[in-house]
C-alpha positions in Angstrom: -22.6 11.8 -33.9 -20.5 14.8 -32.8 -22.2 15.1 -29.4 -21.7 11.4 -28.8 -18.0 11.7 -29.6 -17.7 14.7 -27.3 -19.4 12.9 -24.4 -17.2 9.8 -25.0 -14.1 12.0 -24.8 -15.3 13.7 -21.6 -16.1 10.4 -19.9 -12.8 8.9 -20.8 -11.0 12.0 -19.6 -12.8 11.9 -16.2 -12.0 8.2 -15.9 -8.3 8.8 -16.7 -8.0 11.6 -14.2 -9.7 9.6 -11.4 -7.4 6.6 -12.1 -4.3 8.9 -11.9 -5.5 10.4 -8.7 -6.2 7.1 -7.1 -2.8 5.8 -8.2 -1.1 8.8 -6.5 -3.0 8.2 -3.3 -2.0 4.5 -3.3 1.6 5.5 -3.7 1.4 8.0 -0.9 -0.1 5.3 1.4 2.7 2.8 0.5 5.4 5.5 1.1 3.8 6.2 4.5 3.7 2.5 5.4 7.4 2.2 4.4 8.4 5.1 6.5 6.5 3.7 9.5 8.2 0.3 9.0 11.6 2.0 8.8 10.9 3.9 12.0 9.9 0.7 13.8 13.0 -1.0 12.6 15.3 1.8 13.8 13.5 1.9 17.1 14.2 -1.7 17.9 17.1 -2.7 20.1 20.1 -4.8 19.2 20.0 -8.3 20.5 23.1 -10.0 21.9 23.9 -13.6 22.9 24.9 -14.8 26.3 28.4 -16.5 26.1 27.3 -19.1 28.7 23.8 -20.3 27.9 23.6 -18.8 24.3 20.2 -17.2 24.7 19.5 -13.8 23.0 18.5 -10.8 25.1 18.4 -7.0 24.5 21.8 -5.3 24.8 20.4 -3.0 27.5 19.7 -6.0 29.8 23.0 -7.8 29.2 26.1 -7.8 31.4 29.4 -7.0 29.8 32.6 -8.4 31.2 36.1 -8.8 29.6 34.7 -8.3 26.1 32.0 -10.9 26.5 28.2 -10.7 26.9 26.3 -12.5 29.7 22.6 -12.7 30.5 23.1 -12.5 34.3 25.8 -12.0 36.9 25.8 -15.7 37.7 26.6 -16.7 34.1 29.3 -14.0 34.0 30.8 -15.5 37.2 30.6 -19.0 35.8 32.0 -18.1 32.5 35.0 -16.2 33.9 35.8 -19.0 36.3 35.6 -16.8 39.5 
């Protein structure tokens, strides 16, 4: 009876340790995925809206004139009434 109890305790200890280790690995994978998602979010560019046609475009591609944002030079000209 003593040997059976000893083996049962050893098996339960091994199962417990393996479960704890697999849980730690899963948490590390989730943290890495969160960091990767955060990096992707910060790498994205701000979108702005054309004051004339109301489409969205990246800020780097937009025209800025008199405090307004335009998608092209033609819309800036039309919007400013030149």
